[in-house]
N, C-alpha and C positions, 0 to 999 in steps of 0.2 A: 445436550449441548450446554456448556457452562462457560459463558463469556464473562470475563471480569466485569463487575459493575462499573468500575472506573473507565472501562472502554465502551461499555454499553451506552453510556451517557451521550456518546457522539452520534448515536443513531437518530437523534432528533434534529441534527444540524442540516441546514439547507446547503445545496451545492452552489458554489460561487467560483467561477473560473479565475477571477482576478485576486482571490484571497489565498496566497501561497506562503511558503516559508520565508520568503524575503519581503513580503508585504502583508504580514499578519493583520487581521482586523483587530480593532480594540476589543471587540466582544466576539467570541466564537459563534454566538447565536446569529451573527451577521452572515455566516456561511464560510465554508472551506473548500479548497480544491483537493484533488487526490494527493497532491504532493504534501501539502500542509497536514492533511489527515494522517498520511504515512508517518511523518515526523512525530506527530502527537501520539500515535498508537505505539510505535516502537519504543518511545520513551518509557512506556509502562513496562517494558521488558528490559529496562536499563540501558537502552541504546540511544545515544544522543547524537544526532546527525547535525553537522554544520548547516545553517540556513541555505548556503549555496548548493547543497546537495539536492538537486532536482532529478528528473527522469534520466537525463544523460549522465550525470555524475554517478548516480546509483547504478545505472546499467554498466558504465565503464569502470567502476571502482575496482581497484586492485587490492583494496583493503577489506574486501568482503569475500566470502566463499560463494561459489556457484553451487546451487543445490538442485537435485533432481526432485520432481514432484513427490514421489513416494517417501522421501526422506524429510520433507518440509515439517517444520515445527512452528508453533505460535511465535510471532515476531518476525518471521521471514517475509521479505517483500517480493511480491509477484509483479512482473512487468508485462503488460499486454498491449497489443496494437492490432491494426487491421490485417497486415500481411507481412511476409518475411522481409520485404525491402523497406519497411517503415523506418522513419527517421527516429533514432533513439532519443532525440530531444523532445519528442511528442508522445512518448509511451505513457500509458496509464498505469498508475500504481495502486496496488491493493495489498493489504497486510493480512496474513493468516492469523486468526484469533482462536481457532478451535478446529476440531475434526468432527465429522458426522459419526453416527454409530457404526457406519460401515467404513470408517477410516478415510473419508474424503475431506479435503481442506474446506474450511469455512472462512471466507475472506470479507473484510470490511473495506469499503471504498466510498469515495464521494463521487457520484456519477450524474452526468447530465441526462442519462436515460431515465432515471427516476427523479431527478432534480433534488437529490438529497443523499445523505450518507445511508448506505444499505449494507446488509449482509447477503452475500451471494455464494453459491456453490461454484466449483470449477466448471461444471456443466453449463451454468447460466452464462458465464463469461464466453464459453465456446459457442453458445447459440446466439450471441449478440455480435453483429458484424464488426462494430468498432473495437471489440475486445477479443476477437476470435483467435488470435495468435498469441500464444504464451512465448515471450521472448526470453524469459529467464526467471530464476528465483535467486535472490541474494540474501545472504545472512551476514549481518554485522555482529561482532562480539568476539569474546575470547581473544586469541592471539591476533586476530585480524580486525580488532575493534576500530571503529571510526567514531570514537567518542570525543566530544568537544564540550568543554565546560566554560 
């Protein structure tokens, strides 16, 4: 596994529910939620999401491509929840940053489960009740870019 060092630095950050893209902390060391972390990580892939893009906006975006798991690449955003009827405003975000040697996604996310930013496999998400349902995978960029400068 070869995660970019500029992304690996986020692994030391604590989880903070109230530190998101619209209320960024002065210092990232004060913690981040899954939405802010997703914004930070996708920026390393040249994707700049407007701060108003949170779970619902990413899930409902028509400016992104819907991806199937086997076609996911680094920079794709995975959206997880508890069950199929979950409210899209409350979905959990994780970003693919690499693949395992057997070609499975490696995802970075800020999680209350570990109270920090962590790397998880897709199997780890499926075994955790709060993240057991994969609602979708979104790709921003190219002709469907959602870039804001």
